[in-house]
N, C-alpha and C positions, 0 to 999 in steps of 0.2 A: 284339433282345431283348422280351422276350413281351407285347408290352401296356405300355408305364412306366406311363400314366397307370390301371393298374387301382390305384384306391384300397381295400384291406381295409375302411373303414369306408360303404364304398357297397351291399355284398352281404352285410353281418354287421351282427346287432343287437349292437352291443358293450357292452350291458348285459348277455345271454345268452352273449354268447363273448369268449375273449379271444386275442390273437396269440401263439403260443407260438414263432414262428421264420416265418423269411421266407428262400428261396433263389432266386437269379435268375443267369441267366446270357444268353448271348444267341439261345437258342429257347425256354427254361423258365424259369415263373416257379409257385412253389409255397409255400403258406401253412402252416404249421402250426397246427392252431388246435385250442383248448380250451373246452368247454361247460362251462357253470359251473353247479354243482350247487344246484338249488334249494335243497335242505334245508338249505344254509350262511345263508339267511335264514329258516327255519320259527319259531317259538315256541317253545321247546324247553319250557318250563315247560307250558304248556297242550297240546302237543302229545304229553306222553310217556305212557303208557299206565299207565290204572289207579293216579295218584296220588290221595293224599288230601293236598290243599292246605289246607284249613284245618278244623276241627272247633271247634263254643265249646256248651260246657251250659249251657243258664241254665234251672234250677228242673226240671221235668219236661222240657223242649223240647232237644232235641240238633241240629245244624242243622250239616250235613257239607256242603264243597264240594270236588270231586273229578275229575279226567277221564277221559273214554272213551278219548280217545289217538288219534294218530293212525295208520290199518291199514296205510296204501298207501304209506307212504315206505319208499324204495327202499335208503336207507343213504349214511351217507359214507364217504370213505378213513379220517379224522379215526378214527370209531367203529372202525375195525378196531384201527388203532394203542391208542388208549386203552384196547382190549380186551386184548390183546396185554401193555400193561404192566400192566395189572390182574390178569391173570392169571399173570404174575413176582412179582409184590409179594404174592401167597395164596399163591405155591410150588406150581403147578401147573406151571407149565414153568422146567424147571431148566436146558434147555441154554443159553437165551440170556438176558445182562442189559439194562438197561433200554437201557443205551448202545449194547447191538446194535440195540435198537428204535428208538432217535433216528439212526441213525446209517444205519441203512436207509430211516427214513422222510424225510432227508435228501435221498440218494441217489434215489430213489423219486420224488421232489417238482421234480427237477432235468428230467424228462422226463414223466411226469404230476403235476402241482399237486394235492393234495389237494381245493382246492375246485372241483376239474372232476371231471366224473361222467363225461367222453366227451372221448379226444384221437384228433385224426383230420389228416387233410390235403387238399386240395386244389389240382389241377395245372392250369395252362394254357401248351399246348404250341404253338409259333408255327410253320404251315412255311410254305413259299415261295407255293404255290399249293394251291387246292382240292382239286385231282386228288390232290396227293400226302400231304394231312390224310385223304383217304378214305380211301387207298393205307395209311396206318400204321393207320387205323380197321378196315379188311378184314384185317388181318393179326392185330390181335386175334384177331379172328372165328376164325383158320384155323391160326395158328400150333401150335395143341394136336393138329387132325390130319393136316399138311402137316410140322411138323416145322420148326426153328428155322433149319435148312438150308436147308430149302426155300421160307424166307421171302423175298418181295419187299421189296427194297431200295427205299422211297420216292424216288422223285424220281430213282432211277437209270436209265439206257438199258436200252431194251430188256426191260423187265421183269426184270431181271438179279435172282436173287437168294443169298443172302450165301452157301452154296457156289460159285456163280459168280462171284461175286468173288474168291474166297481161290483160283480158277484165271486171273482175268482176267491177261494177261503185264505190264500198265500198272501191277496195284495189287500184283500178286507185285513189280513194280520197285521199287514207292513201298515198301514193305514190306523191303523187301531195304536200301534207303538205311539205314533207321532203325534196322540191325541185327540184323533178322531173318533167318537164313539158310532155305534152302528147307527142310532137315530143321524146323525152328520152325516154319514156316510149316504143313506136313505135321499136325504135332502137332498143331496148333490146329484146325485143320481137321474131326482127326479126333474131337476132343475134343467139337466142336460136333455133331456128326455122331451120339456118343453119346448127349451133353443130349439134341438133337433125340428119338429112339427113347426114350429115358427119356420125354420130355415126352409121348410120343404114348402109350405104356401105362400111363401112370399116368392122364391124361384118359379109357383106355378104361376102367380100374379101375373108375375112381371112376366113371362113366357122366354125366361131365358134359358141358353142349353148350351147346358157343356157338351164335348167332346175328347176321343183322345186323336191326335193327329201327328204329323208331322211335321219339326222345323227345320229345313235342310233335309239331312240325313238322321235327324236325332228327334224321340220321342216327346211330344209334348202335347199340353193342351189349351183347349182353346174352348171361349165361349162366346155366343152371340144375342144379340139382344134382336125383339123383333124389328121388322123392317118399318119405317114410317111410309105412308103413301106419300107418294110426289104431288106435291101442288103446282101444276102450272100455270106458270107464271101468264100474266096477259103483256103483249107486246107493250112494250111502251109507247106510248102515240104521239105522235109529235104535237108541240101547240103550236096551235095557230094565233097568230094576231090579226084581227084587221084596223084597216086604214080610210076611214073617211076622207074621198077627193071631195075640192071644192064642187067640181060639177053632182055632187053625190050620188058616185057609185063607191064601191066598195073593193078596196084591192087585199088581199088576201097573204099572208107572208108564212114563211116556218119559221117559228122560233129558231136559233143557232145552237142555244143551251151551252153558250160560252166554251163551244169547243177549240182550242187553239190550233189549226190545222199545221202546224210547225211543228208539232212532238206529234211521231210514229212510233205505235205499239205493233207488238206481233201479232198474227191474226188470232192468235187463241191466248192472249196475254191473261187474260182473266177468266179463263173457263176454270171450272171448280171441278175438282175431285170427288169421286163419292168414297166419303170414309163413315166407319174401317173398311180397308180395302178386305175383298173378298165379304164383307158382312161380317166378318171375325177379328175375335180380338185375343191375343197370343198370353196366358197368363204363365206360362211355367214352360220347363224345357228340362230335361234329363239331356248331362252327359256323364255317362259312369256310373259312375256310385254318386254322382252332384246333382243339386236341382237347381237349378238360375231361375228367379223371379223376383218380383220387384215394382216398380212405377217405370223404370226401364222399360222392362219388357212389353207392358201392357199399352204402353205406347207407338209401338211399333207401327203396328194398322194402323193408328188414329193420326200419324203426322204426315205431315205432308210431301209428296215428294220435294229432292234438291234441285229438281230441270223447273219448278214451276218459277213462271217472271217473278220478279219483282224491278223496281230499280233501281240504279249503285245509291249506294251510301256514301260514296268517297270520289266517282267520278263523273267529269260533269263535260259537258261540251257548249261552246255557245254557237247562237245561230243569230245570225243578223237579218233583217231585215230595213230596207230602206223606201221610205215614201217621200213622197212629194208632194204640195196640196198649197194655192193660191200664195205659191213663192216663198212658202215655208220648208225646211228638208226637215226629216225626220228620222231620224237612224235608233235603233231600235235591238238591245242586243239582249237575249233573252237567254239564260244559263238554266242547261237540262240535265237531268240527272242520262246518265248512259244506261241502255236498257241490260238488264243481267239475270241475277238467279236463285233462289233462297240460298243454294249451297255455296255459291261465290260470294256472296254476303254476311255470309256466316249465321245466318236463321237454324234452329234445328231441323234437323228434316230425317225420312226416313232413312234415308241411305245409308247417314252418320250413325245412323240408331244401328242399323244392322249389321255395319262396320265393328262397331264398339261390342257388340255381343256375339258375335262371329273370333272379334281377335280374345277375348277374354274364355270362350269354349277354347281356344289354343292354349290356352295357359294353363289348364285342365289335364 
């Protein structure tokens, strides 16, 4: 069994993650994990965009409290279901019923709970020796160039490949004892060889490259996808509004675009990262006689940094602006989310995933 003493709470933050399942056998341990969507805990009233919460008129004074809203929120699965139900109620969708949406919601929740924004897994496989674990790691890097049939079997004598195993008299004899005829064995081998050819061709067509490198001090397998050409975006031009004056002249003014100058963002607030980091995706890590793999590992280089900007989901400030016009006084209170970052707000991020992997490594 792969490290019975591995306890999930030793390497995940149970306030941010939940265990959806666990599979264990003599060689492997797999945890199915769901990351809790921090927007579940959002202040919905203050976080809603452009909402007037209160208006009070006292004589010639009008006082209004409204929200700016959280413009960096990602959305929740519950929003999708609510939107579908609303569309059905409004008659915009006729092919589905509200019961259909509820049934879909119940079924999807079994594998992807709506309080989560990401579902993944992490696996620990236990091999008898370090060199066998390294062979398994190496296979991940070479199977798409050598083919599955020509892949070395970890721990097998004389660097035996899968194709050679199907031709080995002792193995063939054992397969026959289990009810397989010589014809059955040959058919299985031919299917494996065909699949191997397809694997090699698919990898060539997709131009996916595998390599053995390091994760910290540990041997690891990475794969890289072909780089997409960067498309240079044209700078958005300011829209010009033309106003015809009574005497026939034209006055041109720039459209403001509705930007509220009371709300200030950091200079690099909306700067995007180039992902995956270094153009590579981590696939597996060898630690002693263990191999760590799974979706959590591959997501590391694709996840955003926790330092990236977002707005707070729960903390706000009020900006008050007073204007006078024609003997009237207008007091406008604007509720604005505080500037924050992904890590602080509880969004899944690269630093968090790396920390989880390192904690798991320390348990092996």
